[in-house]
C-alpha angles and dihedrals in degrees: 000000000000114000101202097190087049092051092049091051088064092055112089124194121214110268093247092053092047091051090048092058110048093164111095092221091052091050091048091050091048090052091050092051092047090050091048091053092048092048091049090055091047091048091053091050093047093047094056092086095045130090122234089253091054091050092049091049091051092047091050092048092050093046090053092056121097099225098193097082090052095054118077110215123245090243090072091050118115104235111255111208117243090232136005126223125230087255091054092051089047090054092047098046100031090232123133114260090245091057090048090053090049090051089051092050092048092048097245088121122038117237144108142228118232103220112009141302100319100053137093119289120236107205123198108238098208092083091061100045092100095044112119092237096050097097091044089052092051091050092049090047091051090049089053091052091049091049090050090051091051091050091048092049091049090050090051091050091051091050090052092051096052116087114240115272090240091060091059091051092050092053092060 
């Protein structure tokens, strides 16, 4: 099965291109076009050793396939964060946050700081997608989001149960 969102997460745009397109859809489209160009080059290389008959047979076989069942929809995709924090990378890799920052400064990990040397790092997640702890990290992250939602819902319920502050003042 081809997981298209998963495939696209392995495609990285040059930093300048990524900064040019801040819209997620534009970045996704740029990744698709880059992948198409790379696949066209690979197809030309692979077809060099094939006869015209072989190529036609392959084309006919691929055309006959219904691609939809092989492609997992984006709805089933686990949401990959746009950027990771130093803490996130530390949890994934098991390294201390200070070591993660050093790796970012040395260029071992790809990321950037918004406004200079003393600001928060924004780390690109694509370099960690194949790390053994990636799925565990996503599950823990999802649990954290669910817990936050539960706390927020509980707070809203408590606010609804409390009488308005004005009602207490009027009773005096």
